[in-house]
N, C-alpha and C positions, 0 to 999 in steps of 0.2 A: 309590817308583817314579819313575824318571827318564824321563818320557814322551818328550821330544824324542829322546833317545838310542835309545829302543826303536823309535820310528817310523823313524828313520834306518836302524836295523838291518834293519827289514822292507823298506824301500824299496830299499836298495842291492843291485844285481844281483851284487855280488862274493860275497855270502853264498850258501851252498847253499840250494836251494829247500826242503829239509826243515827246515833251521834257521830260515828265515824263517817257514815254516808253524808251527813249534813256538812261536816268539815270538808270532805272531799269536793262536794258541790260548791262550797264557798271558795275553796282554792281555785277551782276551775273558773268560776265567774270572776274572781279577782284578777286572775291572769288574763282572761279574755278581755277584760275592760281596761287593764292598766299596763300590760306588758309591752305593747308596741313602742318602738323607738321614735315613731313619728309623733310630732306634737299633737297632743290631745286637745279637744276643745276645752277651754277653761270652764271650770264649774266648781261649785263649792265643795263637792264631795270627791273630786278627783285627787288621788294621791298616787304618784308613780311608784312603781316597784323599785327599790334601791338596787344598785349593782351587786351588793353583797347577797341580797335575797335572790337575785337572778342566778348568781353562781351557785347558791345553795339549792335552788330548784333544779338546775341542770345536773348537779352532782348527786342528788338524792332520788330523782324520779325513776331512773332505771332500776335501782335496787328495790325501790318500793313497789314498782310494777311486778317484779319477780316474786315478791312476798305478799302481794295484795291478798287480804283476807276474804274478799268476796268479788264476784263478778260485777256487782253494782259499783263498787269502788274502782275496779279496774277500768270500767267504762269512763268514769269521771277523770281518772288519771290519764287515760288515753287522750281524752279531749284536751286536757291541759298540755300534754306532750305535743299534740298537733300545733297548738299555739306557739310553743317554744320552738318547734322545728320551723314553722313558717317565718318566724322572726329572726332566728339566730343561725340556722343551718345553711350553708357550711361555714360561712365567714367567721362567726363568733362562737361556733360550737363544733370544731373539726373532730374532737375526740368522740363524738356521737357514734361514728362508724365503728371505731374500735370497741365501744361498749356493746353495740349490736352484734358484732362478730363474736365477742366473748359470750354473750347470752345464747346465740344460736349454736355455738360449738360446745355448750355445756352438756354434762351428763344428767343434769337436773331438769326434769320435764317442765317444772314451773318457770325456770329461766328460759328454756326454749320457747315456751308459750309467750313469755314477756318479749322475747326477741321478735317473734312474729307480729305481736301487737305494735312494736316500734316500727317495723318495716311497713306494716299496713298504714300507720299514721304518716310515715314519710311519703308514701304513695298518695295518700289523701291530701297532704299538704301541697304537693306539686302536680297533681293531675290536671289542673287547668292552667298551668303555667305555659306561656308561649314557648315554642321550640327553641328560639335563640337563648332565652333565659335558662331553660333546662340544660342546654349544652354547656352554658357557663357553670352551672351547678355540677354537672358531670365532670367537667375538666378540673374543677376545684377539688373534687373528692377523689379523682382517679389518679 
C-alpha cells in the first residue's frame, strides 16, 4: 500500500468524486482488515500493513480530514481513524492529542470540524472499554 499516493489521490480535486470516494472506501476496508497488531488468521489474500505505511497513515489522516473534499469521504476517513485509534492510541500514537488540540484551537472552521470528528471517533473507539482499561488510557494521556 503506497499511503502518500493514495492520500494525494483522495485529496486532489482533479479526480472525479466517485473515484475519490472509492479510494477512501478501499483505504477504510484495507485498514479495518489488516491494521491490527494481533496475529491474523492466515489466508492467501492477507497482507499486513507495513510499519512505514502505518506511520504515513497516522501522519496524514488529520490534515486530510481537515481538507476533506466531501462529507462522504470524511465519513470513510473517520472510520479509518477509529481503527487507528483503537489499535494505536495512546501507546503508539501519543501525538494524536496534540494534533486534536491544534485542530480544535484553529481559526479555520474546517480544522475545528475535523477536530470534533477526531474527538467523536476517540469516544466511539473507547465507549465500550471496561473502566480499569479506560483509567489506564486516561493516565497515559494525562
